VOGU-3710 file (C-alpha; in Angstrom, 3 decimals, decimal comma):
1> mrelfdaeln> -81,577/71,251/53,962  -81,259/74,214/56,307  -85,035/74,606/56,355  -85,555/70,961/57,292  -82,510/70,052/59,378  -79,765/71,481/61,543  -77,377/71,295/58,612  -73,688/72,123/58,307  -72,831/72,544/54,626  -69,665/72,445/52,550
11> ltdrpmtrae> -70,346/75,501/50,420  -67,388/74,925/48,082  -66,938/72,474/45,218  -63,808/70,974/46,768  -63,783/67,517/48,367  -63,772/67,454/52,162  -60,371/66,755/53,685  -59,784/63,619/55,725  -59,706/65,702/58,890  -63,028/67,331/57,988
21> leaavsyadv> -64,635/63,958/57,307  -63,349/62,538/60,587  -64,720/65,553/62,438  -68,072/65,250/60,660  -68,629/61,582/61,522  -67,694/62,271/65,146  -70,769/64,458/65,746  -73,161/64,260/62,749  -76,287/62,101/62,715  -76,235/61,984/58,911
31> lsptitdeid> -73,293/62,350/56,523  -74,018/63,362/52,928  -70,839/62,826/50,881  -70,156/63,108/47,167  -68,167/60,697/44,992  -64,930/62,535/45,811  -65,268/61,869/49,556  -63,602/58,563/50,491  -65,748/56,844/53,107  -63,662/53,775/53,933
41> aeliaragpq> -63,840/51,256/56,767  -61,325/53,184/58,882  -63,376/56,374/58,685  -66,575/54,495/59,488  -64,883/52,902/62,513  -64,085/56,414/63,818  -67,739/57,478/63,671  -69,510/58,408/66,841  -72,522/56,422/68,075  -74,863/59,178/66,875
51> lkmianfgag> -74,088/58,564/63,167  -77,004/56,636/61,719  -77,030/57,355/57,981  -74,823/58,056/54,951  -76,965/59,803/52,319  -74,783/59,870/49,226  -75,112/62,682/46,669  -74,748/60,542/43,540  -75,693/57,144/42,143  -72,297/55,446/42,406
61> vdhidieaav> -71,226/54,275/45,856  -67,840/52,714/45,112  -66,244/55,394/47,321  -68,166/54,048/50,321  -67,331/50,783/52,083  -70,917/49,536/52,053  -70,182/46,355/54,000  -68,391/48,274/56,752  -71,234/50,784/56,933  -73,958/48,150/57,111
71> grglivtntp> -71,885/46,185/59,616  -71,843/49,283/61,795  -75,643/49,489/61,496  -75,642/52,522/59,211  -78,252/53,168/56,537  -76,687/54,027/53,158  -78,655/55,672/50,348  -77,833/56,966/46,873  -79,609/58,868/44,092  -80,312/56,414/41,254
81> gvltedtadl> -82,337/57,195/38,168  -82,047/60,981/38,168  -78,886/61,012/36,036  -79,839/58,191/33,665  -80,845/60,244/30,631  -78,040/62,788/31,030  -75,345/60,119/31,231  -76,813/58,272/28,252  -76,798/61,571/26,335  -73,113/61,993/27,092
91> amtlilavsr> -72,279/58,419/26,071  -74,033/59,026/22,744  -72,174/62,328/22,425  -68,840/60,547/22,821  -69,869/57,900/20,298  -70,618/60,651/17,781  -67,570/62,737/18,667  -65,099/59,884/18,248  -66,768/58,312/15,213  -67,111/61,598/13,289
101> rivegaqvmq> -63,913/63,276/14,597  -65,932/66,192/15,980  -63,348/67,504/18,469  -60,542/67,229/15,936  -62,616/69,108/13,347  -63,590/71,841/15,807  -59,930/72,367/16,667  -59,089/72,745/12,972  -61,640/75,554/12,745  -60,460/77,263/15,940
111> egrfegwspt> -56,879/77,248/14,654  -57,854/78,612/11,237  -56,560/75,567/9,367  -59,679/74,847/7,289  -58,805/75,149/3,595  -62,060/73,889/2,097  -63,810/70,599/1,441  -61,911/67,704/-0,127  -62,967/64,099/-0,848  -60,877/62,152/1,668
121> wmtgrklwgk> -60,030/64,718/4,361  -61,316/64,234/7,947  -63,346/61,152/7,084  -64,788/59,380/10,086  -67,022/56,354/10,496  -70,801/56,119/10,031  -73,026/54,811/12,825  -75,919/53,382/10,808  -75,718/49,597/10,832  -72,804/49,444/13,268
131> rlgivgmgri> -72,793/46,958/16,157  -72,806/48,548/19,616  -71,886/46,329/22,542  -73,169/47,683/25,884  -71,496/46,311/29,006  -74,070/46,677/31,772  -77,731/46,857/30,741  -79,136/48,766/33,701  -80,993/52,074/33,501  -78,204/53,923/31,693
141> gqalarrara> -77,378/51,022/29,382  -81,015/50,764/28,330  -81,280/54,533/27,807  -78,176/54,413/25,599  -79,615/51,462/23,667  -82,733/53,517/22,825  -80,573/56,322/21,479  -78,355/53,935/19,518  -81,352/52,250/17,938  -82,631/55,645/16,770
151> fgmqvhyhnr> -79,289/56,046/14,977  -79,810/52,731/13,208  -77,259/50,799/15,238  -77,482/47,116/16,136  -77,682/46,778/19,923  -75,849/43,980/21,728  -75,166/43,724/25,449  -73,447/41,749/28,169  -75,069/41,523/31,587  -75,086/39,057/34,452
161> kpvspmiaee> -78,489/37,968/33,168  -80,633/38,967/30,196  -83,171/41,759/30,485  -86,844/40,893/30,335  -88,199/39,730/26,960  -90,345/42,868/26,751  -87,334/45,194/27,156  -85,199/43,090/24,806  -87,901/43,321/22,139  -88,305/47,088/22,607
171> lgatwwddld> -84,555/47,652/22,278  -83,968/44,996/19,641  -81,085/43,929/21,879  -79,080/40,704/21,701  -77,695/39,280/24,963  -74,194/37,786/25,122  -73,411/35,664/28,155  -69,725/35,612/27,159  -68,144/39,079/27,349  -64,982/38,015/25,530
181> qmlarmdlis> -66,930/36,816/22,507  -68,974/40,010/22,358  -65,913/42,259/22,593  -64,313/40,563/19,601  -67,312/41,195/17,349  -68,436/44,755/18,075  -67,758/48,005/16,220  -68,258/50,045/19,383  -68,133/49,160/23,074  -69,749/51,266/25,801
191> lncpatreth> -69,120/50,609/29,495  -72,191/51,275/31,625  -71,741/48,992/34,637  -70,919/49,866/38,274  -67,431/49,663/39,762  -67,131/46,672/42,088  -64,390/44,265/43,100  -65,551/42,003/40,270  -65,508/44,727/37,603  -62,132/46,290/38,502
201> hllsaerlar> -60,077/46,269/35,275  -62,923/44,478/33,550  -61,236/45,572/30,343  -57,789/44,189/31,095  -54,888/44,065/28,651  -56,084/40,626/27,550  -59,626/41,833/26,885  -58,493/45,019/25,160  -56,490/42,798/22,821  -59,753/41,123/21,776
211> lrpeailint> -61,166/44,356/20,349  -61,152/44,750/16,585  -58,646/47,353/15,286  -61,636/49,280/13,897  -63,398/49,331/17,276  -64,227/52,406/19,359  -64,327/52,249/23,174  -66,537/54,542/25,290  -66,533/54,796/29,103  -68,969/57,001/31,034
221> argelideaa> -69,245/54,690/34,059  -66,122/54,443/36,242  -62,457/54,719/35,316  -61,492/51,624/37,295  -63,275/49,447/34,751  -60,344/49,859/32,334  -56,651/49,122/32,753  -55,597/52,581/31,569  -51,950/51,654/31,103  -52,971/48,825/28,783
231> laeavaqrri> -55,403/51,124/26,957  -52,675/53,755/26,465  -50,449/51,071/24,978  -53,220/49,947/22,623  -53,722/53,554/21,479  -49,984/54,067/20,940  -49,752/50,873/18,896  -52,885/51,804/16,880  -54,661/48,628/17,956  -57,893/50,546/18,532
241> agvgldvfeq> -59,607/53,057/16,239  -60,817/55,499/18,869  -61,528/56,110/22,537  -63,985/58,372/24,376  -63,584/58,708/28,150  -65,509/60,750/30,706  -64,026/58,959/33,732  -60,509/57,916/34,689  -58,787/55,315/36,824  -56,865/57,830/38,975
251> epkvhpglvg> -59,284/60,719/38,586  -58,634/63,632/38,282  -55,282/62,413/36,933  -55,275/61,073/33,380  -52,771/58,549/32,122  -50,296/60,623/30,059  -50,359/57,999/27,319  -53,992/58,922/26,579  -53,344/62,633/26,103  -52,535/64,273/22,774
261> hanvvllphl> -54,064/61,708/20,400  -56,502/62,915/17,746  -58,588/59,734/18,082  -58,962/60,014/21,881  -61,664/62,324/23,267  -61,316/63,099/26,980  -64,009/64,853/29,034  -63,858/66,022/32,690  -66,527/63,715/34,209  -69,542/65,488/32,686
271> gsatiearqd> -71,950/62,534/32,773  -74,443/64,016/35,248  -73,337/67,628/34,788  -76,669/69,221/33,989  -78,406/71,719/36,237  -81,510/69,547/36,258  -79,683/66,355/37,261  -77,784/67,991/40,117  -80,967/69,575/41,459  -82,784/66,243/41,240
281> mgdrvianiq> -79,876/64,522/43,032  -80,150/67,031/45,871  -83,903/66,482/46,094  -83,370/62,712/46,353  -80,800/63,161/49,122  -83,278/65,270/51,101  -86,121/62,801/50,471  -83,989/59,910/51,736  -82,954/61,792/54,884  -86,469/63,027/55,601
291> tfanghrppd> -87,971/59,563/55,139  -85,400/58,077/57,516  -85,932/60,877/60,053  -89,659/60,099/59,978  -88,950/56,493/60,934  -89,480/54,883/57,528  -87,261/52,957/55,104  -85,572/55,396/52,700  -86,594/54,817/49,053  -83,013/54,558/47,791
301> rvipamf> -81,437/52,355/50,446  -78,275/50,548/49,281  -77,526/47,027/50,470  -74,251/45,130/49,855  -75,845/42,589/47,490  -76,684/45,428/45,081  -73,018/46,216/44,513
//
């Protein structure tokens, strides 16, 4: 960025403060935030006339008021695609970890409590033949479906509309237009949809109650998709077999009712945390800015209808 632009960089891993963001939009031509920087309508209204673009470092843009930005005439871009495979890997990792009690078993070894093999100790659940319900069949959902099929799982999904017949045939995937009916029939549920006003608490207390007691719930998308208080209650009452979460409703805070359970695996938002993905995200940010600076439409422009 410094080679291409007159860039002022945040060289730490901490989120920018509100004061720093307000200062940045007052003089910058382009703002490049991360998912921890809240770019709301009030901040956008404070921007100086020179601000023309918000080039987000990340695929999700739920921390940006897209409508306010577009209404102000700002171009908003993100970095889709580059974290697809890594996030799908992590979702599959959580499926395996919860189903086979991997974290619990590793802790037994670390604490020196392993006393030898026995027939019924630490038994988990097999994946072969199990029904996986994917909520959101975009890039990441499809990548997860390919992995699940390799493990012999039956792939089902809920989406606003079915994928193309060619993709459905490749994935062996069955479309459910009714989310409630799909939830009640799956062995595992994976959330892979964006966070929008419509998907906030998509898994409400009522929908969580539809899950089978043997079901496992995985979320690598956004924490706001689940009513965490209701999920904590379901875990406490043993109404769900297992949970794997990489994202949280009040991140970085975690609902205390989800902590300390052997059947709940919690990860610190590792979905895109590979060196390759973060480098690729940075490259996409630079490509979007450079394309815009050259007077062309950025390749990853976000419009309100997309979210």
